N, C-alpha and C positions, 0 to 999 in steps of 0.2 A: 313851279318848283325850283327846287336849287339845282342850277347847272353844273354838269360834269365839268371837272376841272383838266387844262391842257396840261401838256409836258412841262411847260416853263411857271405851270401856276395860272396861266391867262384862262378865263372863262372858255367853255367848249363855244360858245357864240364869237369868240373872237377869232377863233381859227378857222372858223368855216366862211366862204364867200357868202355876201349879200346879206339881206335881211328878211328872207321870203317867210310868208305865213305857212302854216301847213296845208291849207287848201291850195295857196299859189304852187307849192311846192308838188302835191300832188297832181295838180292839173300838168304842170312840166314833164312830170316824169311818164303820164301818159302820153301827153304829146312826143315825147320822144319815142316812145314804144309804138305809137301808132305811125309814126315817120320811117322806123326799123321796118314795121310789118309793109307798108307801101312800096320801100325800097326793094325787098325781097319778092313782093309782088311783081314790081316792074321788070325787075331780074329774070324770075320766070316766064314772064309773058315774052319777052323779047330773047329769050334764049333759042336756039335750036330745039324741036320737040323732044321728047325722049322716046325710045324705041318701046312700042306697045309691048312686043311680045315678053320682053324681059321686065318691065317695069309696071306691069299692071295691079302689083300687089305691094308695092313698096309704102312705108309709112307716110303720111303729109304732115306738113308744119303742124297743124291742129293736133294729130296723133302724137306729135310730141311734146306739144303742151299738155296734152292728157295724159301724158306719161307712159303710153304705149312703148316708148324706143327705151325706157327703163324696166318696165314690168315683163316685156318680152324681146330682150336684147338680141338673143341668137338667131331667133327669125329676123327681126328688123334688119341685124347687118348683113345677114345672107342676100335677103331681097334687096336690100339697098346695092350690095357688091354686084349680085348679078345683074342691077339694072346698070350701075355705075360703070362698071368695067366696060361696057359694052358703049356707052355713051361717050366714056373717056378716049376711047379709040378716035374719033373723029371732032370731038369737043374738048380737047385738053384744057384749056384757058377756062372754057365756061364752068367745067365740072370744078376745076381747082379752086377757083374763085369763090364759086359757090357754097362748095364745103368749108372754106375757110371763111367766109364772111358769116353764114349759118353759126360755125363755132364761136367766132366772136360775139356775136348777136346775144347770143344766149349766153356767153359769161357776162356780157354787160348787164343784162338783165335776170340775172341769176335766180332768184327764188321761182322764176317761171321756167328756168331751162336746168333746175337742178338735177344731178345725176346724169348728163347728157354728154358729158365731157369725157370720161370713159368710153362710152359708146363711140363717139364720133373719134376719138384716138384710134381703137379699134380698126374703126370703118377706114381712117387713113392708112394705117398699115396694111389693111387688107389692099387697098387700092395701088398704092405708091411702091414700087419697087426700084425707082430711079437711084442714082448715086449708092449702089447697094455697097456695104463692106463686103471684101470678098471672102471673108470665112464665116460669117455668120449670114451674109445675104441682108443683113438689116439695113433699111433704106433709110440713109441722111437726110433726103429729100422729104419724107414722111415725118421724121425725128422735127425739121425743121418747121414743116407746117404745123404740127400738133403743139409743138413748144411755143411758137410765134403767136397762134392762136389762142393759146390759154394765156398767153403774158399781155398780147394785146388786149384781150376780151378783158382782163381783169385791170388794166390802167384805164379802158374805157370807163368801167363800173367806179374807178377810185375819182377819176375827172368828174363825172356826172355826180358822184356824191358828195364832193368837192362844193361844187355848185350848186347843188337843189337839196342834198339829203339830211342837213342838220336837223331839220323838224320832225322829218319823217321817221328817223332813227330814235330820237328822243320820244316820239308820241307811241311807237309801234315796237320798240326794242331796248327800253330806258333799263333793264334789269341785264340784259345782255351789255349794254355800253357801261354800265357801273361794273360789271364783271371783268370787262376788257380794261378798264382802268385800274383796277385792283392788282390784275397780273402784272400789268405793266411796272407797277411800285416793284415788285420782285427783282426785275432785270437791272436796277440800280442806274437808270439811267441810260442803259446803251440801247438805243433804239435800234439798231440793226439787229442785233441779236434776238430782240424781242420779236421784229419784223419775221426773222427766221423761224423762231419758236412757232408762232401763228400761223405760217404755212405750213410745217410738219405737225403740227400740234391738233388732235380732233375736238379739243375744246370748242371750237367755232365752225359754223359752216362756213366753206369756202366763199360764197357771195357775200357774207356777212362780214368777213374779213376784209374783201375788195372794197367794201361800201364804208367801213365803220373806221378803217386806220386813216382815211382821209380827215377824221373829226378829230383826232386825237393830236394833230403835228406831226404825222409821219413824214418824213421827207419823200417825196415821189420816188426820187433816186434809191433809195434805200428800198421802197416796196417792189420797184422792178427788179433789181437786182436781185433780192433774196426771193421773188416770186420765181425767176429764171433758174435760181441755184435748185431750190425746193422740188421744182417740177421734174426734173430730170429722170429721178428714178422711175417715179411713176409713169412718166411718157415713153421710157424704154419698154417696161412693162406692157402697156396696152398696145401700143406700136407691133412688138414682137409677137404679141399675142394675136394682132390683126394678119403679121405675115404668116403664122400657122395656119390660121384660117384659109388664107388664100392658096398655101401649100395643099391643104386638104383637099379644097375645091378643084384645084385643078389637077393634081396627081394622084389623090386619094391619101388614107391614113399611111405613115411611115414613122412607126413608133421610135425606131432609132435615130432618126433625122430630128423628130421633135424632141428626144429626151436630149439631145446635144444642143438643142437649139436653145432649151428650157435650162439647161445647165448654163452655158455660156451667158443666159439673160440673167439668170441668179446671182453670178460673179459679176456683172456688170454692175447690177443694182446696188449690190454690196460696196461696190468700189464708188459708185457714184453719191450713197449716202454717208460716206466717211467724213466728207468734208461738213455735213450737217450737224454733226455733233458738236455741241460748244466746247470750248476750251475748258472751261469747269469741269465739266464733265470727262474730258479727257484727261485730266490732271487726276481727278478723283479715281478714274477707273483705272490708270497704270499704279497709282498708289497701293490700290487693293490688290493688284496683281501681283506686286513686288512684296506685299505684307504676306502674302498667301504661298508665295516661292520662297519667302525667308531670307530676301535679299537685304530688307532694312537690317535684319538681325546681322547680317553680315557685315555692312556698312559700319555699324556700332561697335563690332568687335575688331 
C-alpha cells in the first residue's frame, strides 16, 4: 500500500532504520521482551530475599501483566508498600534499582504495561521521603525517580521502535499512523509544539506516542524534552498521592493535613501546567479576556 509521508515529504520507509520484514520485526520485539524478562528474573533471584511476613500477598510480575495492578490499585499499592518499606530498610539500592528498572521496562514495552505508570508513581511516592521539601514534605528523590523512569522508559520505546517498529506499526496500527500524520499537518511544521501536544493530549495512548513519533521524523531531543516537560503535573499528583497514603498508613487519617497538602498539590500542578499551553492559545485566551473586560474598546477610544 501507499506509505505514510514523513515530515519533509520522504516516505516513512526512509525515516526508519533498516529494511526489516514484519516477521523479522516481531521476532526481534519478542527477543527484546524475553531478554528483559530474563534480566528481571536474574535480578530477583540474586537479590536478598523479601521478608515473608510482610510480602506474602504482593502482586507478581505476571499479575501485573494480567492487569491486577490496574484493576486493584489500592490493595496492590498497600501490599507492595508494606512489603517494600520493610525490605528497603536493609536493601535500599536493590529496592530502588528494582522499582526503577521495572518502571522503565513497562514503559518500553508499553502495550503490555499500559496503566501501570500511575500506580508505580504512587508507590514510589509512598516509599520514598528522602530530599523532602520542608513545607509540603514532597520528596524530590521520589519525583526524580518517577520522572526519570517515565522519560527513560519512553525513550527506550522510541529507540526500539526506530530500529524495528516500522512494519509492526504499519501492519497493526495503520489508521492511527495516518491520523498521527494528519494531526501533524495542523501544527504548520512546528515539531516541538506537536510533540508537546501529543504528550498532553488524550488523542493517542502513551505507548503509541513513544513508538510512533520515531516513525514520523520527530527529533529525539524534542521527544525527550517534551516528555520531561509534560510529565511534571502528573508526576507531582501521583507522587503526592503516594505520600498521603504513606502518612495514612503510618499515622492514620488527618483530614486537615490531607486538605492542606491537596491544596498545595493542586496549586503546584496548575503552575506546572502553564508552560504546556501553546503560545497561540495564550494569545487567543488573553484576547478573549481583554474583549470581555472591554479593554479593546478603551484602546480604540
